[in-house]
Each structure stands twice: as structure tokens, then as C-alpha cells.
C-alpha positions in Angstrom: -33.6 156.1 249.1 -32.4 152.5 249.5 -34.0 149.2 249.8 -36.3 147.1 247.7 -39.6 148.9 246.8 -42.7 146.9 246.3 -43.9 146.4 242.8 -47.0 148.3 241.9 -50.1 146.2 241.5 -51.5 145.3 238.1 -53.2 148.5 236.9 -54.1 149.7 233.5 -51.3 151.8 231.8 -52.0 154.8 229.7 -50.5 155.1 226.3 -47.5 157.3 225.5 -49.6 159.4 223.3 -52.0 160.1 226.2 -49.2 161.0 228.5 -47.4 163.3 226.0 -50.8 165.0 225.3 -51.6 165.9 228.9 -48.1 166.8 229.6 -47.8 169.2 226.6 -50.7 171.5 227.1 -48.8 173.6 229.8 -45.7 174.4 227.8 -47.7 174.9 224.6 -50.0 177.5 226.5 -47.0 179.1 228.3 -45.2 179.9 225.1 -47.7 180.1 222.3 -49.0 183.6 223.5 -45.6 185.2 224.0 -45.2 186.7 220.5 -48.7 188.2 220.7 -48.2 190.3 223.9 -47.2 193.5 222.1 -50.2 193.4 219.9 -52.5 192.7 222.9 -50.9 195.8 224.7 -51.7 198.0 221.7 -55.3 196.7 221.3 -56.2 197.2 225.0 -54.2 200.4 225.4 -52.1 198.9 228.3 -48.5 199.0 229.2 -46.4 196.1 228.2 -45.7 195.2 231.9 -49.5 194.9 232.5 -49.9 192.4 229.5 -46.9 190.5 230.8 -49.1 189.5 233.7 -50.6 187.0 231.2 -47.3 185.0 231.7 -46.9 185.8 235.5 -50.4 184.9 236.5 -50.3 181.8 234.3 -47.3 180.5 236.3 -48.8 181.4 239.7 -52.0 179.6 238.7 -49.9 176.4 237.7 -47.9 176.4 241.0 -51.0 176.9 243.3 -53.2 174.5 241.3 -50.6 171.7 241.7 -50.7 172.0 245.6 -54.5 171.3 245.6 -55.1 168.9 242.7 -52.4 166.5 243.8 -54.0 165.6 247.2 -57.5 165.7 245.6 -56.3 163.2 242.9 -55.0 160.8 245.8 -58.5 160.8 247.2 -60.9 161.1 244.2 -58.7 159.6 241.5 -56.3 160.9 238.7 -58.9 160.5 235.9 -61.7 162.9 237.0 -59.0 165.6 238.1 -57.2 165.4 234.7 -60.4 165.6 232.8 -61.7 168.6 235.0 -58.3 170.4 234.5 -58.4 170.0 230.8 -62.0 171.2 230.6 -61.0 174.3 232.8 -58.2 175.0 230.3 -60.6 174.8 227.4 -63.0 177.3 229.1 -60.2 179.5 230.0 -59.0 179.5 226.3 -62.5 180.4 225.1 -62.8 183.1 227.6 -59.5 184.5 226.3 -60.6 184.5 222.7 -63.7 186.5 223.6 -62.1 188.8 226.3 -63.4 192.3 226.0 -61.0 193.8 228.4 -57.6 193.2 230.2 -59.2 192.1 233.4 -61.0 189.3 231.6 -57.9 188.3 229.5 -56.0 188.0 232.8 -58.7 185.9 234.3 -58.6 183.6 231.3 -55.0 183.1 231.6 -55.5 182.1 235.3 -58.0 179.5 234.2 -55.8 178.2 231.6 -52.9 178.0 234.0 -54.9 176.2 236.7 -56.2 173.6 234.1 -52.9 173.0 232.5 -51.0 172.8 235.7 -53.4 170.0 237.0 -53.0 168.0 233.9 -49.1 168.4 234.0 -48.6 167.6 237.6 -50.9 164.5 237.4 -49.1 163.0 234.3 -46.1 162.3 236.5 -48.3 160.7 239.3 -50.0 158.5 236.7 -46.6 157.3 235.4 -45.6 156.4 239.0 -48.9 154.7 239.7 -48.3 152.2 236.9 -44.6 151.6 237.0 -41.7 150.9 239.3 -39.3 153.7 240.2 -36.7 152.9 237.5 -39.4 152.3 234.9 -41.0 155.6 235.9 -37.9 157.4 235.4 -37.5 155.9 232.0 -41.1 156.7 231.0 -40.8 160.3 232.4 -37.7 160.8 230.3 -39.4 159.5 227.2 -42.4 161.8 227.7 -40.2 164.8 228.2 -38.0 164.0 225.2 -41.1 164.5 223.0 -42.5 167.3 225.1 -39.5 169.4 225.0 -40.3 170.0 221.3 -43.3 172.0 222.3 -41.5 175.1 223.8 -39.1 175.1 220.8 -41.9 175.5 218.3 -44.8 177.2 220.3 -43.3 180.8 220.0 -42.8 180.4 216.2 -46.2 178.9 215.8 -47.8 181.6 218.0 -46.2 184.3 215.8 -47.5 182.8 212.7 -51.0 182.5 214.0 -50.9 186.1 215.1 -49.6 187.3 211.7 -52.2 185.6 209.8 -55.4 185.7 212.0 -54.6 187.9 215.1 -53.9 187.1 218.6 -57.5 186.0 219.5 -57.1 183.0 217.0 -54.3 181.8 219.4 -56.8 181.3 222.2 -59.1 179.5 219.7 -56.2 177.2 218.7 -55.5 176.5 222.4 -59.3 175.7 222.8 -59.1 173.4 219.9 -56.0 171.5 221.2 -57.5 171.3 224.7 -60.8 169.8 223.3 -58.8 167.2 221.4 -56.8 166.2 224.5 -60.1 166.2 226.5 -61.6 163.8 224.1 -58.5 161.7 224.3 -58.4 161.4 228.1 -62.2 160.8 228.4 -61.9 157.9 225.9 -58.3 156.5 226.7 -57.1 157.6 230.1 -57.5 154.7 232.6 -57.8 155.3 236.4 -54.4 154.6 238.1 -54.6 156.0 241.7 -54.4 153.2 244.3 -56.4 154.6 247.2 -59.6 155.9 245.6 -62.6 156.0 248.1 -60.7 156.2 251.3 -63.0 158.2 253.6 -61.5 161.4 255.0 -62.4 165.0 255.7 -61.6 167.6 253.1 -58.8 169.0 255.3 -57.7 165.5 255.9 -56.9 165.2 252.2 -53.9 167.4 252.7 -52.4 165.3 255.5 -49.9 164.0 253.0 -47.8 167.2 252.9 -46.4 167.0 256.5 -45.7 163.2 255.9 -43.9 163.9 252.6 -41.8 166.8 254.2 -40.8 164.5 256.9 -39.4 161.9 254.3 -35.7 162.4 253.6 -35.9 160.8 250.1 -38.7 163.1 248.9 -37.0 166.3 250.4 -33.5 165.5 249.0 -34.8 164.9 245.4 -37.1 167.9 245.5 -34.2 170.1 246.6 -32.2 168.7 243.7 -35.1 169.5 241.4 -35.5 173.0 242.8 -31.8 173.8 242.3 -31.8 172.3 238.8 -34.8 174.3 237.9 -33.4 177.4 239.4 -30.3 176.9 237.4 -32.1 176.5 234.1 -34.4 179.6 234.7 -31.3 181.6 235.7 -30.1 180.7 232.1 -33.3 181.7 230.6 -33.5 185.0 232.3 -29.8 186.0 231.9 -28.7 184.5 228.5 -30.8 186.9 226.3 -29.3 189.9 228.2 -25.7 188.5 227.7 -26.1 187.7 224.0 -27.9 190.8 223.0 -26.6 193.5 225.3 -23.2 192.1 226.6 -22.1 190.5 223.3 -23.9 192.9 221.0 -25.5 190.1 218.9 -29.1 190.3 217.3 -32.0 188.6 219.1 -32.2 185.9 216.4 -28.6 184.8 217.3 -29.9 183.9 220.7 -32.8 182.0 219.3 -30.6 180.0 217.1 -28.1 179.0 219.7 -31.0 178.2 222.1 -31.8 175.2 219.9 -28.5 173.7 221.0 -29.5 173.8 224.6 -32.8 172.0 223.8 -31.0 169.4 221.8 -28.6 168.7 224.8 -31.6 168.3 227.1 -33.3 165.8 224.7 -30.1 163.8 224.5 -30.0 163.5 228.3 -33.7 162.4 228.2 -32.9 159.8 225.6 -30.1 158.4 227.7 -32.3 158.2 230.8 -35.1 156.4 228.9 -32.7 153.8 227.8 -30.4 153.3 230.8 -32.5 154.0 234.0 -33.9 150.4 234.3 -30.3 149.0 233.5 -28.2 151.2 235.5 -30.6 152.4 238.2 -32.4 155.8 238.7 -30.4 157.0 241.7 -27.0 156.4 239.9 -28.2 158.1 236.8 -29.3 161.1 238.8 -25.7 161.4 240.2 -24.1 161.1 236.8 -26.4 163.8 235.6 -25.4 166.2 238.4 -21.7 165.5 237.9 -22.0 166.3 234.1 -23.9 169.6 234.8 -21.3 170.7 237.4 -18.4 169.8 235.3 -19.9 171.6 232.3 -20.7 174.8 234.2 -17.1 174.7 235.7 -15.7 174.8 232.3 -18.3 177.5 231.4 -17.0 179.6 234.2 -13.5 179.1 233.1 -14.4 180.3 229.6 -16.3 183.2 231.1 -13.2 184.3 232.9 -11.2 184.1 229.6 -10.2 187.0 227.2 -13.1 186.7 224.8 -16.7 186.1 224.8 -18.8 184.4 222.0 -22.1 182.6 221.6 -19.9 179.3 221.1 -18.2 179.6 224.4 -21.5 180.3 226.2 -23.8 177.8 224.6 -21.5 174.7 224.3 -21.1 174.3 228.1 -24.7 175.1 228.5 -25.8 172.4 226.1 -23.6 169.9 228.0 -25.3 171.2 231.3 -28.6 170.6 229.7 -27.7 167.1 228.8 -27.0 166.5 232.6 -30.3 168.1 233.4 -32.0 165.7 231.0 -30.7 162.8 233.3 -31.3 164.5 236.6 -34.8 165.9 236.2 -36.7 162.7 235.1 -34.6 160.6 237.6 -35.1 162.9 240.7 -38.8 163.2 239.7 -39.2 159.5 239.8 -37.2 159.3 243.0 -39.3 161.9 244.8 -42.5 160.2 243.7 -41.2 156.9 244.9 -40.7 158.1 248.3 -44.4 157.5 249.2 -45.8 155.9 246.1 -49.4 155.6 247.8 -49.3 159.6 247.9 -47.8 160.1 244.4 -50.6 162.6 243.5 -49.7 164.9 246.7 -46.0 164.4 246.0 -46.4 165.5 242.3 -48.3 168.6 243.4 -46.0 169.6 246.2 -42.9 168.9 244.0 -44.2 170.8 241.0 -45.1 173.9 243.1 -41.6 174.0 244.8 -40.0 173.2 241.4 -41.7 176.1 239.7 -41.3 178.5 242.6 -37.6 177.9 242.6 -37.5 178.8 238.9 -39.4 182.0 239.3 -37.2 183.0 242.3 -34.1 182.4 240.3 -35.3 184.6 237.5 -35.7 187.4 240.0 -32.3 187.0 241.5 -30.2 186.4 238.3 -32.1 189.4 236.8 -30.6 191.7 239.5 -27.4 190.0 239.5 -26.3 190.2 235.9 -27.0 194.1 235.9 -25.5 194.7 239.4 -22.4 192.5 239.1 -20.8 192.8 235.7 -19.6 191.0 233.7 -22.9 189.3 233.4 -21.6 186.1 231.9 -19.6 185.4 235.0 -22.5 186.1 237.2 -24.8 183.7 235.4 -22.2 180.8 235.0 -21.0 181.2 238.6 -24.6 181.0 240.0 -25.3 177.9 237.8 -22.0 176.1 238.8 -22.8 176.8 242.5 -26.3 175.4 242.1 -24.8 172.4 240.5 -22.2 171.9 243.3 -24.9 172.3 246.0 -27.1 169.7 244.3 -24.3 167.3 243.9 -23.3 167.5 247.6 -26.9 167.4 248.8 -27.7 164.4 246.7 -25.1 162.4 248.7 -27.4 162.4 251.7 -29.5 159.8 249.9 -26.5 157.6 249.2 -24.9 157.7 252.8 
């Protein structure tokens, strides 16, 4: 997207603490329950595959809710939609803590996912409402840099809570966190949506989707986000299999090396937060895409070498993650800037596509690593191909 964008009008800006709080609920809720799934399966007498639906349905609820809450927030405001989402998350957490059966447990996770997804999607729209494109990229990177700590610590914390108090206490913990965040948003979250009160029919609220899909700047950046997300989720799906099964290492080896990937992503976020306004968001996105592509090209060359090790796997992945730390906040800000007056709808549609691409990637790479040995080559080739496609597709904006 080129040209000079109009500066947003003078609107109240939420604090970084509020933005981090509403952004972090989703990754915490997604990862906190994972260590407790075997215990829940035993208690309810269900198969592990059935209890794993607590993850699948949570993700589905997150994706579908973003499609609805984005347009609604453009019409009725960000603040009531965020508050309603967090309240729904708290209700789902309480229901999960009291769940007498698997069916009720799964319903609780759907409610949690819907509420967390609403808050997460709108946090991006709120940032874009109150900042220019480059400032938004910087702020999104700052929020993400803090937020990325949550998925690193949540599985460990969930395991500790289950060990000392049982899996139901994990839901009570989430209810408590949600209540604190709801108190914060009620007291401290200002309204930032620019077009509240525009009269339209209920179906008319969703008129933004065709307008966004017709916008080249939005589509290009969403495609870049989808490919980057797909690449990351391909790594998440395949790397444990590669480390544990192909390399014959213990599961804790994977967990230890995974921290390197998270640190690489945080470094990329830090660079974007400091350089976006000075260098420009679009240029930073291209730099991030180039770093990721070159990193995975090196990763593929190492995968074709005579020996495998966690070092040769995770060092290129960490550099790739640094590139992603530049690309994702920048492309998000660019997509939301395509039609700033429709930032809520853009955030919802973008989030659903982003998450859907990641889910599809986990399915495809899960089959690829087992059907096309060696698995390391399959994963690195897929990630390099996604990086190359994103880099070439991104040039559409520049030309």
C-alpha cells in the first residue's frame, strides 16, 4: 500500500498494560490446560482423542468468533465487545471448573475460545484506531514481545497447578485471571472505534468483508500472514516428531530448544518496535520475509547434510522466528491500515484466515513428515517454500 494515509483523529489511547492483558488471555487459555488433558481423560473415562477436542474446539471458536465480533465492534464499539468477550471467557472458565461431563467440558472450552478470540482480535483493532500505520506496527510488536512469554510459561504453570490442586483448579485460575482483566477493561479501556452509531441492518454490519477482499493491500498482507502462520504451525506440528522420533532425543530436549525459537521471535518484535516508525512498516516486513527465507534455505541445506542434531534444526528456526517477529506485527498493521475505518472487521477476517491457515498447515505437515521421510527435509522444505511464496507475493504491494 502506497501513498500518505490520514492521521487518526484525537482519540483516547489504552495503556500498554490493558493491551497486553486482553491480548494474553487467548494464548494462556490455549496452553494452560494442555498438561492436564491425560488426567481429564482418566477422570471422565474418555479416549485421549476425545479430550483433545478441548484444544480443537477452542481454536474453532476463536476463529469463528473473530469473523463476527470484528464487524460488530465497528458498529457498536470495541469496548462493549471486549467486555462481553472477557465476561464470556469467565463464564466458560467457571463452567469448566464445575463440568460434570465431557460434553459440558467441551462446551466450556467453546465459550472460553469465543470470549478469548473476541478480546484478542479487537486488541489489534484498538491499536490501529489510535495510532498511525507505522506506530501501530511498533505497538503491536511491543505487545507481542510481552505476550509471547505467556505460551512459554503456560504449560509449565498448568502442570504445576494440576499437580498440586487438580485440573479443575486450572479453570478456576483462568476465571480469576479473566475477572481481573475484565475489571481492568471496565475501568481503563477507552472507546476507540471511529464510526459508532452508524445506522445499518444486522446483515449490513458484514458489508465490510467484500470491501476488504477487494482491497489489494489487505489481501496481500493477509496472504503473507497466512503463509507465515502456516510455516510456524508446520514447525510446531513437525518438530516434536523430528526431535523425539527421528533424532531419538527425550521430549524435554525439544522443550529446552524451543525456548531458542521464542527468543528469536521476541528479538524480531523488539526490532520492529524500535524501527517501524523510522524505517517504515512495509520495508520492515520485506526485511523480515527475506530473513526468514534465507534462514530456512540454510536450514534445508543443513537438513540435506550428513548429520542431524537439535543445533542444526533450531538455530535456523530461531533466525526464521526473528524474521517472523518483524513480519507478523508489520503485516498486521498494514492489513488493518488498508481500510482504517473498518479495522474491527479487518482484524476479525484477518484473524480467522491467519488461524485457519495454521490449522491447515498442522494437518498437511503431519501427513508429510510421515509419508515423505526424512521428516526434517519435509518440514524445512515446506517452510522455505512458504517463505519464498510470501516474499514474491509481497512484491505486489511495492510494484
